[in-house]
LUMDRENGU-555382 format. One record per residue: residue number from 1; residue in one letter; x, y, z of N, C-alpha, C in turn. Coordinates in steps of 0.1 Angstrom, whole numbers, plus 5000, padded with zeros to 4 digits. Layout:
N
> resi,resn,n.east,n.north,n.up,ca.east,ca.north,ca.up,c.east,c.north,c.up
> NUM,A,X,Y,Z,X,Y,Z,X,Y,Z
...
// end
This chain:
400
> resi,resn,n.east,n.north,n.up,ca.east,ca.north,ca.up,c.east,c.north,c.up
> 1,M,1464,6532,4703,1461,6528,4717,1474,6520,4721
> 2,K,1483,6525,4733,1493,6518,4740,1491,6510,4753
> 3,Y,1493,6499,4757,1491,6497,4767,1503,6493,4776
> 4,W,1506,6496,4792,1510,6492,4801,1506,6486,4810
> 5,N,1514,6474,4816,1509,6466,4830,1515,6472,4842
> 6,N,1513,6486,4841,1518,6494,4854,1508,6508,4850
> 7,R,1506,6514,4864,1499,6524,4866,1503,6540,4858
> 8,D,1516,6538,4854,1522,6550,4851,1530,6553,4837
> 9,L,1523,6546,4828,1526,6547,4814,1542,6549,4811
> 10,K,1548,6539,4820,1561,6538,4820,1566,6521,4813
> 11,G,1578,6519,4809,1584,6507,4805,1581,6503,4793
> 12,D,1583,6489,4795,1578,6481,4782,1562,6483,4777
> 13,V,1558,6488,4764,1547,6485,4761,1542,6473,4760
> 14,V,1527,6466,4764,1523,6450,4763,1520,6451,4749
> 15,I,1510,6463,4743,1505,6459,4730,1500,6472,4726
> 16,T,1504,6473,4714,1494,6488,4706,1490,6480,4694
> 17,Q,1476,6490,4693,1464,6486,4687,1459,6499,4680
> 18,H,1455,6499,4667,1450,6507,4661,1434,6504,4657
> 19,I,1425,6513,4661,1410,6512,4664,1406,6524,4651
> 20,T,1392,6523,4646,1386,6532,4638,1374,6536,4647
> 21,N,1368,6527,4657,1355,6530,4663,1354,6538,4674
> 22,P,1348,6544,4681,1349,6550,4693,1350,6540,4707
> 23,I,1358,6544,4716,1362,6539,4725,1351,6533,4735
> 24,K,1351,6522,4741,1341,6521,4746,1344,6504,4753
> 25,M,1353,6504,4765,1356,6495,4770,1357,6494,4786
> 26,T,1354,6478,4790,1354,6476,4803,1360,6464,4806
> 27,T,1362,6461,4819,1367,6446,4826,1358,6441,4831
> 28,A,1347,6446,4829,1331,6436,4837,1334,6425,4828
> 29,G,1329,6416,4839,1330,6401,4829,1342,6397,4830
> 30,Q,1353,6402,4836,1365,6393,4833,1370,6401,4816
> 31,H,1369,6412,4810,1372,6412,4798,1385,6421,4800
> 32,E,1396,6417,4790,1406,6422,4791,1406,6438,4782
> 33,F,1410,6448,4783,1410,6462,4774,1418,6453,4757
> 34,A,1429,6446,4762,1433,6441,4752,1443,6429,4755
> 35,S,1448,6421,4744,1455,6412,4748,1467,6412,4758
> 36,G,1467,6405,4767,1480,6406,4775,1477,6415,4786
> 37,V,1470,6426,4788,1469,6436,4794,1463,6431,4807
> 38,K,1464,6435,4819,1462,6429,4833,1445,6436,4832
> 39,L,1438,6429,4842,1426,6435,4848,1429,6446,4854
> 40,E,1439,6447,4864,1442,6455,4873,1455,6461,4874
> 41,G,1458,6471,4875,1470,6477,4876,1475,6480,4864
> 42,F,1471,6487,4855,1475,6490,4839,1471,6505,4839
> 43,S,1477,6506,4824,1475,6519,4818,1474,6522,4808
> 44,A,1471,6531,4802,1466,6534,4785,1470,6547,4780
> 45,L,1473,6549,4767,1477,6561,4760,1468,6559,4748
> 46,F,1458,6568,4746,1450,6571,4735,1454,6581,4723
> 47,E,1460,6581,4712,1465,6591,4703,1457,6591,4691
> 48,T,1455,6602,4687,1450,6606,4672,1452,6620,4667
> 49,E,1453,6621,4656,1453,6635,4649,1440,6639,4639
> 50,F,1434,6649,4641,1422,6652,4636,1426,6665,4628
> 51,T,1424,6668,4616,1419,6678,4607,1409,6682,4602
> 52,P,1403,6693,4608,1386,6699,4604,1385,6703,4589
> 53,E,1375,6700,4581,1373,6707,4572,1367,6720,4570
> 54,V,1362,6723,4582,1354,6736,4584,1359,6742,4596
> 55,S,1357,6752,4601,1358,6756,4614,1342,6755,4620
> 56,E,1342,6749,4633,1330,6748,4639,1329,6745,4653
> 57,E,1322,6739,4660,1323,6737,4673,1320,6722,4675
> 58,L,1330,6716,4679,1330,6701,4684,1330,6699,4698
> 59,V,1324,6687,4700,1320,6682,4713,1328,6668,4717
> 60,F,1335,6669,4725,1343,6657,4734,1333,6652,4745
> 61,K,1330,6637,4742,1321,6632,4752,1330,6619,4756
> 62,G,1331,6616,4769,1338,6605,4773,1337,6604,4789
> 63,G,1345,6593,4792,1345,6594,4809,1353,6580,4812
> 64,A,1354,6577,4824,1361,6565,4830,1359,6565,4844
> 65,T,1360,6550,4844,1361,6545,4860,1381,6545,4862
> 66,G,1385,6554,4870,1398,6554,4872,1403,6567,4869
> 67,Y,1415,6567,4866,1421,6581,4861,1420,6584,4847
> 68,Y,1416,6595,4843,1414,6599,4829,1417,6612,4828
> 69,E,1425,6617,4815,1427,6627,4814,1429,6630,4797
> 70,L,1423,6642,4795,1419,6643,4778,1428,6658,4775
> 71,I,1437,6653,4768,1445,6667,4764,1447,6667,4749
> 72,V,1442,6682,4744,1443,6681,4730,1455,6697,4726
> 73,N,1463,6692,4716,1473,6701,4716,1478,6703,4726
> 74,G,1483,6694,4736,1493,6695,4745,1487,6706,4756
> 75,E,1471,6709,4762,1467,6717,4766,1454,6707,4775
> 76,Q,1455,6705,4787,1447,6696,4792,1433,6703,4796
> 77,L,1423,6697,4788,1410,6699,4786,1400,6692,4798
> 78,Q,1407,6681,4806,1396,6675,4817,1407,6665,4823
> 79,M,1407,6665,4834,1413,6654,4842,1406,6647,4855
> 80,Y,1403,6635,4859,1398,6635,4871,1398,6618,4875
> 81,N,1398,6616,4887,1399,6600,4895,1382,6599,4896
> 82,N,1378,6587,4893,1364,6585,4897,1363,6567,4898
> 83,W,1355,6566,4909,1351,6551,4911,1338,6547,4902
> 84,R,1333,6555,4894,1327,6552,4885,1323,6560,4873
> 85,T,1320,6556,4859,1321,6564,4849,1308,6573,4848
> 86,L,1313,6585,4845,1304,6598,4848,1304,6604,4835
> 87,P,1293,6609,4828,1293,6613,4814,1300,6628,4817
> 88,S,1307,6632,4806,1313,6646,4805,1309,6647,4791
> 89,R,1310,6662,4792,1310,6669,4778,1315,6682,4779
> 90,V,1328,6681,4771,1335,6693,4765,1337,6699,4751
> 91,P,1331,6711,4750,1331,6715,4739,1346,6722,4734
> 92,L,1348,6724,4720,1357,6728,4718,1359,6735,4703
> 93,K,1363,6746,4698,1360,6755,4686,1374,6751,4679
> 94,V,1372,6745,4668,1382,6740,4657,1383,6749,4645
> 95,E,1396,6751,4640,1397,6763,4627,1398,6749,4616
> 96,A,1394,6756,4603,1396,6744,4594,1411,6745,4587
> 97,G,1415,6733,4588,1430,6729,4582,1440,6728,4593
> 98,K,1438,6732,4605,1447,6733,4615,1446,6718,4621
> 99,K,1457,6712,4623,1458,6698,4629,1458,6701,4647
> 100,Y,1451,6691,4647,1445,6688,4661,1449,6674,4669
> 101,R,1460,6673,4678,1465,6660,4685,1457,6659,4695
> 102,I,1451,6646,4698,1443,6643,4709,1445,6632,4714
> 103,E,1450,6634,4728,1455,6622,4737,1447,6619,4749
> 104,I,1445,6608,4752,1438,6606,4763,1446,6594,4775
> 105,R,1448,6599,4786,1457,6587,4793,1449,6583,4803
> 106,Y,1453,6574,4805,1441,6563,4814,1448,6554,4822
> 107,A,1445,6550,4836,1449,6543,4844,1439,6536,4854
> 108,Q,1440,6522,4856,1429,6518,4866,1439,6521,4878
> 109,L,1427,6521,4886,1430,6525,4903,1424,6518,4911
> 110,N,1430,6516,4921,1425,6509,4932,1420,6495,4931
> 111,N,1406,6493,4937,1403,6482,4932,1390,6479,4922
> 112,W,1392,6492,4920,1377,6495,4910,1377,6490,4894
> 113,Q,1369,6487,4891,1365,6480,4878,1370,6490,4870
> 114,A,1378,6486,4854,1381,6497,4847,1374,6499,4836
> 115,N,1369,6510,4832,1359,6515,4821,1364,6527,4813
> 116,I,1361,6528,4802,1363,6541,4795,1354,6541,4785
> 117,E,1351,6555,4782,1343,6555,4767,1348,6570,4761
> 118,F,1348,6572,4750,1354,6581,4744,1346,6583,4729
> 119,N,1342,6595,4727,1339,6602,4711,1341,6614,4709
> 120,F,1341,6617,4696,1338,6633,4693,1330,6636,4681
> 121,G,1327,6646,4680,1318,6649,4669,1312,6666,4670
> 122,K,1303,6664,4660,1293,6677,4660,1282,6676,4664
> 123,E,1276,6681,4674,1261,6679,4680,1251,6685,4671
> 124,V,1243,6679,4667,1231,6685,4656,1219,6680,4659
> 125,D,1210,6685,4661,1195,6683,4660,1191,6672,4652
> 126,V,1184,6660,4658,1179,6649,4645,1166,6656,4638
> 127,D,1169,6654,4626,1157,6659,4615,1151,6644,4612
> 128,Y,1137,6648,4613,1127,6635,4611,1122,6638,4597
> 129,T,1127,6647,4591,1118,6651,4573,1118,6639,4567
> 130,E,1134,6634,4564,1135,6623,4554,1129,6611,4559
> 131,L,1130,6606,4572,1123,6597,4578,1105,6598,4572
> 132,V,1099,6606,4576,1087,6610,4571,1083,6608,4560
> 133,N,1094,6613,4550,1091,6611,4534,1093,6599,4532
> 134,K,1101,6589,4539,1102,6576,4534,1085,6569,4535
> 135,L,1080,6576,4546,1066,6567,4550,1057,6576,4544
> 136,K,1056,6579,4531,1048,6585,4527,1037,6577,4517
> 137,G,1025,6576,4518,1015,6567,4517,1012,6553,4523
> 138,I,1021,6558,4539,1018,6549,4548,1010,6547,4558
> 139,E,1000,6542,4561,0990,6549,4572,0994,6546,4586
> 140,T,0996,6531,4587,1000,6528,4602,1018,6524,4600
> 141,V,1025,6527,4613,1038,6525,4615,1038,6516,4628
> 142,I,1049,6506,4629,1051,6501,4641,1063,6504,4641
> 143,F,1065,6510,4657,1077,6513,4658,1084,6509,4671
> 144,V,1093,6502,4673,1099,6492,4683,1110,6500,4689
> 145,G,1109,6504,4702,1116,6512,4706,1121,6509,4723
> 146,G,1124,6521,4727,1126,6515,4745,1142,6515,4748
> 147,I,1146,6511,4756,1157,6507,4761,1165,6494,4758
> 148,S,1176,6488,4765,1182,6476,4763,1191,6473,4777
> 149,G,1195,6460,4776,1200,6452,4786,1216,6457,4786
> 150,N,1220,6465,4776,1231,6472,4775,1231,6485,4781
> 151,L,1221,6490,4785,1222,6504,4793,1217,6500,4808
> 152,E,1203,6490,4810,1202,6487,4827,1208,6477,4831
> 153,G,1213,6477,4841,1216,6463,4849,1227,6467,4859
> 154,E,1231,6456,4866,1239,6460,4877,1249,6462,4876
> 155,E,1258,6475,4881,1269,6480,4880,1273,6480,4862
> 156,M,1266,6488,4858,1268,6488,4841,1277,6502,4838
> 157,P,1286,6498,4828,1296,6508,4824,1292,6521,4817
> 158,V,1282,6526,4819,1273,6534,4811,1270,6546,4816
> 159,S,1271,6557,4809,1266,6574,4813,1261,6578,4803
> 160,Y,1250,6576,4800,1240,6581,4790,1231,6591,4799
> 161,P,1224,6600,4787,1212,6606,4799,1203,6595,4803
> 162,G,1202,6600,4816,1191,6589,4821,1200,6576,4828
> 163,F,1208,6574,4826,1214,6562,4833,1228,6570,4840
> 164,K,1235,6561,4848,1245,6562,4857,1249,6550,4863
> 165,G,1259,6544,4856,1265,6534,4859,1257,6518,4863
> 166,G,1246,6519,4853,1237,6509,4857,1222,6512,4864
> 167,D,1225,6523,4872,1214,6532,4878,1206,6539,4867
> 168,R,1192,6543,4870,1183,6548,4860,1183,6562,4870
> 169,T,1186,6572,4861,1185,6587,4869,1171,6589,4865
> 170,N,1163,6586,4855,1151,6589,4854,1144,6577,4845
> 171,I,1132,6578,4843,1123,6565,4836,1117,6570,4825
> 172,E,1122,6583,4820,1114,6587,4806,1120,6579,4792
> 173,L,1111,6576,4780,1118,6573,4772,1128,6581,4763
> 174,P,1141,6579,4757,1149,6585,4755,1145,6597,4746
> 175,A,1150,6607,4748,1144,6620,4740,1144,6617,4723
> 176,V,1154,6611,4716,1153,6609,4703,1142,6600,4698
> 177,Q,1138,6590,4707,1127,6583,4703,1113,6591,4706
> 178,R,1115,6598,4717,1104,6607,4720,1098,6616,4708
> 179,N,1110,6622,4703,1107,6632,4692,1104,6627,4678
> 180,C,1108,6614,4677,1106,6606,4665,1090,6604,4665
> 181,L,1085,6598,4679,1070,6597,4678,1062,6606,4676
> 182,K,1066,6622,4681,1060,6630,4680,1058,6635,4667
> 183,A,1071,6635,4658,1068,6638,4643,1060,6626,4637
> 184,L,1060,6615,4635,1053,6606,4634,1036,6609,4635
> 185,K,1033,6613,4645,1019,6620,4651,1018,6631,4640
> 186,A,1027,6639,4641,1022,6651,4633,1021,6651,4619
> 187,A,1029,6638,4614,1027,6632,4598,1012,6626,4597
> 188,G,1005,6623,4609,0993,6619,4605,0993,6602,4604
> 189,K,1006,6595,4611,1005,6582,4611,0998,6576,4621
> 190,K,0992,6565,4622,0992,6560,4630,1001,6550,4636
> 191,V,1003,6552,4648,1018,6541,4653,1014,6534,4666
> 192,A,1017,6522,4661,1018,6510,4675,1029,6510,4681
> 193,F,1033,6511,4690,1045,6515,4698,1050,6503,4707
> 194,V,1059,6496,4701,1066,6483,4710,1078,6488,4717
> 195,N,1073,6484,4729,1085,6494,4741,1091,6479,4746
> 196,C,1103,6481,4745,1113,6470,4748,1122,6476,4763
> 197,S,1119,6469,4773,1127,6474,4785,1124,6464,4796
> 198,G,1136,6466,4809,1135,6455,4815,1129,6462,4830
> 199,S,1123,6474,4828,1115,6481,4842,1106,6490,4834
> 200,A,1101,6496,4844,1092,6506,4839,1096,6519,4831
> 201,I,1089,6524,4820,1092,6535,4817,1080,6546,4815
> 202,A,1084,6559,4820,1070,6569,4821,1068,6573,4805
> 203,L,1056,6565,4802,1051,6566,4786,1039,6576,4785
> 204,K,1036,6587,4796,1029,6594,4794,1025,6604,4784
> 205,P,1037,6609,4777,1036,6614,4763,1034,6607,4752
> 206,E,1037,6595,4754,1032,6583,4743,1019,6578,4745
> 207,T,1012,6584,4752,0995,6581,4749,0991,6590,4745
> 208,Q,0997,6600,4740,0991,6611,4732,0997,6607,4714
> 209,T,1011,6604,4716,1014,6605,4704,1014,6589,4693
> 210,C,1010,6578,4701,1008,6565,4697,0995,6562,4702
> 211,D,0989,6551,4693,0975,6544,4688,0975,6535,4698
> 212,A,0988,6526,4702,0988,6512,4708,1000,6511,4715
> 213,I,0999,6506,4728,1017,6506,4728,1013,6492,4734
> 214,L,1027,6481,4732,1028,6468,4736,1041,6468,4746
> 215,Q,1038,6464,4759,1053,6462,4763,1057,6447,4759
> 216,A,1067,6448,4753,1076,6432,4750,1086,6432,4759
> 217,W,1090,6439,4770,1101,6437,4778,1112,6431,4771
> 218,Y,1121,6423,4772,1133,6419,4766,1133,6404,4763
> 219,A,1125,6400,4752,1117,6390,4745,1126,6378,4742
> 220,G,1140,6381,4741,1147,6370,4737,1146,6365,4722
> 221,E,1154,6357,4714,1155,6356,4702,1144,6350,4695
> 222,S,1132,6343,4699,1120,6343,4692,1108,6356,4697
> 223,G,1112,6367,4702,1105,6375,4707,1098,6384,4696
> 224,G,1105,6384,4682,1101,6387,4673,1088,6385,4665
> 225,Q,1087,6370,4667,1074,6363,4662,1064,6364,4671
> 226,A,1068,6366,4685,1059,6364,4694,1051,6379,4693
> 227,V,1056,6390,4694,1053,6403,4688,1045,6405,4677
> 228,A,1046,6399,4668,1040,6400,4655,1030,6393,4656
> 229,D,1030,6381,4662,1015,6374,4664,1005,6382,4671
> 230,V,1009,6386,4682,1002,6396,4690,0995,6410,4681
> 231,L,1007,6415,4672,1000,6429,4666,0995,6424,4653
> 232,F,0994,6415,4649,0989,6410,4635,0974,6400,4642
> 233,G,0971,6398,4654,0958,6392,4659,0957,6380,4659
> 234,D,0965,6371,4656,0973,6356,4657,0970,6351,4672
> 235,Y,0974,6359,4680,0972,6357,4695,0966,6365,4701
> 236,N,0959,6364,4712,0952,6373,4719,0960,6373,4732
> 237,P,0962,6384,4733,0972,6387,4746,0966,6388,4759
> 238,S,0971,6382,4770,0967,6382,4784,0973,6385,4794
> 239,G,0987,6391,4791,0998,6393,4799,0996,6405,4810
> 240,K,0997,6404,4824,0994,6416,4829,1010,6423,4836
> 241,L,1009,6435,4838,1020,6444,4844,1026,6436,4858
> 242,P,1038,6434,4861,1043,6431,4872,1049,6443,4881
> 243,V,1047,6454,4877,1055,6465,4880,1043,6476,4877
> 244,T,1045,6487,4887,1034,6500,4883,1046,6507,4872
> 245,F,1034,6514,4863,1044,6523,4851,1036,6533,4855
> 246,Y,1046,6543,4862,1046,6557,4865,1040,6567,4854
> 247,K,1032,6580,4859,1035,6588,4851,1044,6596,4845
> 248,D,1058,6598,4854,1069,6605,4850,1078,6603,4862
> 249,S,1093,6608,4859,1102,6604,4871,1100,6613,4882
> 250,E,1093,6623,4883,1094,6632,4893,1080,6622,4908
> 251,K,1075,6615,4901,1067,6607,4909,1073,6597,4918
> 252,L,1087,6596,4916,1094,6584,4923,1105,6593,4934
> 253,G,1104,6605,4934,1115,6610,4946,1127,6606,4940
> 254,D,1136,6611,4950,1151,6608,4952,1154,6593,4952
> 255,F,1166,6590,4944,1167,6577,4944,1173,6570,4960
> 256,E,1179,6579,4966,1183,6576,4976,1177,6577,4990
> 257,D,1159,6583,4985,1153,6578,4996,1142,6566,4997
> 258,Y,1147,6558,5006,1142,6546,5008,1126,6542,5012
> 259,S,1122,6556,5013,1106,6554,5020,1097,6549,5005
> 260,M,1088,6540,5010,1081,6535,5002,1067,6543,5000
> 261,K,1069,6556,5005,1055,6565,4998,1056,6570,4988
> 262,G,1043,6568,4982,1041,6571,4967,1050,6561,4956
> 263,R,1052,6548,4961,1059,6539,4954,1050,6527,4956
> 264,T,1051,6521,4942,1046,6507,4940,1030,6508,4945
> 265,Y,1023,6499,4939,1008,6499,4939,1003,6497,4953
> 266,R,1012,6492,4964,1008,6492,4976,1009,6505,4984
> 267,Y,1017,6514,4980,1014,6526,4987,1012,6539,4978
> 268,T,1003,6535,4967,1000,6551,4957,0990,6545,4948
> 269,T,0982,6552,4946,0972,6549,4933,0975,6563,4926
> 270,D,0985,6566,4924,0983,6577,4912,1000,6573,4903
> 271,H,0991,6564,4892,0999,6557,4880,0995,6561,4867
> 272,L,1003,6556,4860,0998,6557,4844,0993,6544,4840
> 273,Y,1001,6534,4844,0992,6521,4840,0996,6513,4855
> 274,P,0990,6508,4865,0987,6503,4876,0991,6487,4874
> 275,F,0998,6483,4883,1004,6470,4889,0990,6461,4881
> 276,G,0996,6451,4877,0984,6441,4871,0975,6445,4859
> 277,F,0977,6453,4855,0967,6458,4840,0975,6452,4831
> 278,G,0966,6449,4823,0967,6446,4809,0953,6443,4798
> 279,L,0958,6446,4786,0946,6445,4780,0942,6433,4767
> 280,S,0933,6431,4764,0933,6421,4757,0919,6423,4745
> 281,Y,0925,6414,4733,0913,6418,4721,0897,6411,4725
> 282,T,0895,6410,4736,0884,6408,4739,0876,6416,4752
> 283,N,0866,6414,4758,0864,6422,4774,0857,6413,4781
> 284,F,0860,6412,4795,0855,6404,4803,0847,6409,4816
> 285,E,0839,6404,4820,0834,6413,4835,0835,6398,4842
> 286,I,0836,6402,4855,0840,6397,4868,0830,6401,4877
> 287,G,0822,6388,4879,0811,6387,4887,0814,6391,4902
> 288,N,0803,6391,4909,0804,6392,4924,0809,6379,4932
> 289,A,0820,6382,4937,0826,6368,4944,0819,6363,4958
> 290,T,0820,6349,4959,0815,6343,4970,0828,6337,4978
> 291,M,0825,6338,4994,0834,6335,5000,0832,6321,5007
> 292,S,0840,6312,5006,0840,6302,5016,0834,6303,5031
> 293,K,0840,6312,5038,0839,6317,5050,0837,6330,5052
> 294,T,0831,6339,5060,0835,6352,5063,0839,6353,5077
> 295,E,0839,6344,5084,0845,6343,5097,0855,6334,5100
> 296,I,0869,6335,5102,0880,6322,5104,0887,6327,5115
> 297,K,0894,6319,5117,0906,6314,5128,0919,6320,5123
> 298,T,0928,6322,5130,0942,6326,5125,0948,6315,5114
> 299,D,0946,6304,5117,0955,6294,5111,0947,6287,5101
> 300,E,0933,6296,5095,0924,6288,5085,0929,6292,5070
> 301,T,0927,6282,5061,0926,6290,5048,0912,6291,5045
> 302,I,0911,6301,5037,0895,6303,5028,0897,6303,5014
> 303,S,0887,6304,5004,0888,6306,4991,0877,6315,4987
> 304,I,0881,6320,4976,0872,6329,4972,0869,6324,4956
> 305,T,0856,6326,4951,0852,6321,4938,0847,6334,4930
> 306,A,0849,6337,4917,0838,6347,4911,0839,6341,4896
> 307,S,0831,6343,4890,0826,6346,4875,0834,6350,4869
> 308,V,0838,6347,4855,0845,6355,4847,0836,6356,4833
> 309,K,0832,6368,4824,0821,6364,4815,0829,6370,4803
> 310,N,0834,6360,4792,0839,6368,4781,0825,6373,4774
> 311,T,0825,6390,4773,0817,6395,4765,0820,6397,4753
> 312,G,0831,6394,4747,0835,6400,4733,0836,6389,4726
> 313,K,0841,6392,4713,0838,6382,4700,0851,6370,4698
> 314,R,0859,6371,4709,0869,6364,4706,0873,6353,4718
> 315,D,0878,6342,4717,0884,6335,4728,0893,6343,4737
> 316,G,0894,6342,4751,0905,6349,4756,0910,6345,4767
> 317,T,0920,6348,4773,0922,6345,4790,0923,6362,4799
> 318,E,0916,6357,4809,0915,6367,4817,0925,6363,4831
> 319,I,0932,6373,4839,0936,6369,4851,0931,6375,4865
> 320,V,0925,6369,4870,0918,6373,4882,0929,6374,4894
> 321,Q,0928,6388,4897,0937,6393,4909,0930,6394,4924
> 322,V,0937,6389,4933,0928,6390,4948,0940,6398,4957
> 323,Y,0935,6409,4960,0943,6416,4971,0937,6416,4987
> 324,V,0946,6418,4994,0941,6420,5011,0947,6432,5017
> 325,R,0937,6438,5027,0941,6450,5032,0936,6447,5046
> 326,K,0948,6450,5055,0942,6451,5068,0936,6464,5073
> 327,V,0925,6460,5074,0915,6474,5083,0923,6479,5094
> 328,N,0922,6491,5091,0930,6502,5103,0943,6499,5102
> 329,D,0950,6493,5095,0964,6493,5096,0971,6507,5090
> 330,V,0970,6516,5103,0975,6530,5097,0986,6532,5087
> 331,E,0999,6526,5090,1011,6529,5081,1014,6514,5071
> 332,G,1003,6506,5071,1005,6493,5066,1000,6496,5051
> 333,P,1004,6486,5040,0999,6491,5025,0982,6492,5021
> 334,L,0981,6498,5011,0969,6501,5006,0963,6486,5003
> 335,K,0968,6478,4997,0966,6466,4995,0977,6458,4987
> 336,T,0976,6442,4990,0989,6435,4988,0983,6422,4980
> 337,L,0990,6421,4967,0983,6407,4963,0986,6395,4968
> 338,R,0977,6388,4968,0979,6375,4977,0974,6363,4967
> 339,G,0969,6365,4958,0968,6352,4948,0962,6357,4935
> 340,F,0962,6350,4924,0956,6352,4911,0955,6341,4906
> 341,Q,0946,6339,4894,0944,6327,4885,0941,6331,4868
> 342,R,0947,6323,4863,0946,6327,4848,0932,6316,4846
> 343,V,0924,6321,4839,0910,6316,4834,0910,6318,4817
> 344,Y,0910,6308,4813,0908,6308,4798,0892,6308,4793
> 345,V,0885,6317,4789,0871,6318,4786,0867,6321,4767
> 346,P,0861,6309,4764,0856,6313,4749,0847,6320,4749
> 347,A,0847,6329,4737,0838,6341,4737,0824,6337,4738
> 348,G,0819,6346,4744,0804,6345,4748,0798,6338,4760
> 349,K,0811,6330,4767,0809,6321,4776,0814,6325,4788
> 350,T,0813,6318,4798,0814,6320,4817,0822,6312,4820
> 351,G,0835,6319,4830,0841,6306,4836,0842,6310,4847
> 352,Y,0850,6303,4856,0849,6309,4868,0866,6305,4874
> 353,A,0867,6312,4886,0883,6316,4889,0878,6313,4906
> 354,T,0889,6303,4914,0887,6299,4926,0900,6301,4932
> 355,I,0903,6307,4941,0915,6314,4945,0917,6310,4957
> 356,N,0928,6303,4967,0927,6300,4980,0934,6312,4987
> 357,L,0930,6313,4997,0939,6323,5009,0945,6318,5021
> 358,T,0954,6314,5021,0963,6307,5031,0965,6317,5043
> 359,P,0966,6314,5054,0966,6322,5066,0979,6330,5067
> 360,S,0989,6328,5056,0999,6339,5055,0992,6348,5043
> 361,S,0982,6348,5038,0975,6356,5033,0973,6370,5039
> 362,F,0969,6370,5053,0967,6377,5060,0976,6381,5072
> 363,E,0992,6378,5069,1001,6384,5074,1008,6397,5074
> 364,F,1007,6405,5084,1012,6420,5082,1017,6423,5090
> 365,Y,1025,6435,5091,1036,6436,5103,1026,6443,5115
> 366,D,1029,6439,5124,1019,6442,5140,1032,6451,5147
> 367,W,1029,6460,5151,1038,6471,5156,1039,6468,5174
> 368,G,1028,6461,5177,1029,6457,5189,1039,6446,5193
> 369,Q,1039,6438,5180,1046,6424,5185,1060,6425,5176
> 370,H,1060,6436,5171,1075,6437,5161,1076,6426,5151
> 371,K,1065,6423,5145,1072,6413,5136,1058,6411,5123
> 372,M,1061,6404,5113,1051,6401,5106,1042,6387,5111
> 373,T,1028,6390,5112,1021,6379,5121,1007,6380,5116
> 374,V,0996,6372,5118,0984,6372,5116,0976,6379,5127
> 375,T,0968,6384,5127,0962,6392,5139,0947,6393,5139
> 376,P,0942,6390,5149,0926,6391,5148,0922,6407,5142
> 377,G,0909,6406,5133,0905,6418,5130,0898,6416,5119
> 378,E,0893,6430,5112,0888,6428,5100,0898,6432,5088
> 379,Y,0894,6421,5078,0902,6424,5066,0893,6427,5054
> 380,E,0899,6435,5044,0892,6439,5032,0899,6429,5019
> 381,I,0890,6424,5013,0893,6414,5003,0890,6422,4991
> 382,Y,0896,6425,4981,0897,6430,4970,0898,6420,4958
> 383,Y,0889,6419,4945,0894,6409,4935,0885,6416,4922
> 384,G,0896,6414,4913,0893,6421,4901,0908,6415,4889
> 385,N,0907,6428,4878,0915,6422,4867,0929,6431,4868
> 386,S,0930,6442,4880,0942,6448,4879,0941,6454,4896
> 387,S,0952,6463,4898,0954,6465,4912,0948,6479,4914
> 388,D,0942,6485,4904,0934,6500,4903,0921,6497,4908
> 389,D,0918,6508,4917,0904,6507,4926,0895,6505,4916
> 390,K,0894,6511,4904,0884,6510,4893,0879,6497,4890
> 391,N,0893,6490,4891,0892,6475,4884,0885,6464,4895
> 392,L,0886,6469,4907,0880,6460,4917,0870,6459,4927
> 393,K,0864,6449,4928,0854,6447,4939,0858,6442,4953
> 394,M,0850,6446,4961,0854,6442,4975,0846,6435,4982
> 395,T,0850,6427,4995,0843,6419,5002,0848,6421,5017
> 396,K,0844,6416,5026,0853,6417,5042,0850,6402,5046
> 397,I,0861,6401,5052,0863,6389,5063,0866,6394,5079
> 398,T,0863,6385,5086,0868,6388,5100,0875,6375,5103
> 399,I,0884,6381,5111,0898,6367,5119,0895,6371,5130
> 400,L,0889,6357,5138,0886,6360,5155,0898,6356,5163
// end
């Protein structure tokens, strides 16, 4: 690798380096490509020679933010300027014993962040036979998968299937993991899938290949211990989903369509796992709620109280959730979370949740006034342990 502090690959070379790993570099976070290379207004030449042992088809994969040119034996195979890193796949049939000189010419352009990545090799389908053979005699498998913060984030210089510069082009589990879980299922294994992600994953196929799914998010350096405590029963989980998990990517529509129709628990009931959902190693029954008042003024606060009975054999915590809907609000949300409370209940006992609903709990957009406000009328109060209708009970109040 040779670098120049200009965009023309001319003049004095700033630094020369030798590497053995695939190229993957960025100036994000003020990172230099190499010591002494400016963050802007620089260029680079990457060179190597390759002599294949067999005749076959290889694939060059790479891309860049900036000027990018791929040349093999003096022939230009790819060239473009781009403001973000896009994935590219360039196949090339090679002959055994023939020498191939590979060059990449790169230049940082305009005020764009500089990114470049490149690798080449033979594409082969993953064979899970060896993995399954290693698990001979093993009944239960804990599979830790998902994605990582190296893939999803603001303006990330990545261009893998399902990702585009930090944006996610689909929400499916990466195919290599999905296929591995299918292979484990076919081998008769019981699979507990620990999913690591910072956002929703479409896990519909995994509901068929996995016996249990634990959403671990990005748990941090002590996350392994926390996950182990849950998996082995030392801790009874009580977490609830703060986002909707959809069935598949098609449910989301186009990324640049900003309509909320069909998105989030407030505008759809078509989901795989609803907002507010979460299982426990025990079971709870939420009783009929009582309201402190059923008629209030626009500036009044009311409270809702519901019993929570632990019908299982383990102590646990339930999270009682309260949602509000304005009746006859044609374009308004189906329901909106307005309060919740954690309630710890020993096995066989009954606890109580009391949640206050302040005036702002009944604030919705009023088309007549063109603003968010509390208006007189009838309101539905939903309460339960998730946003799914089947997990909710309903009562009504009137604002005078």
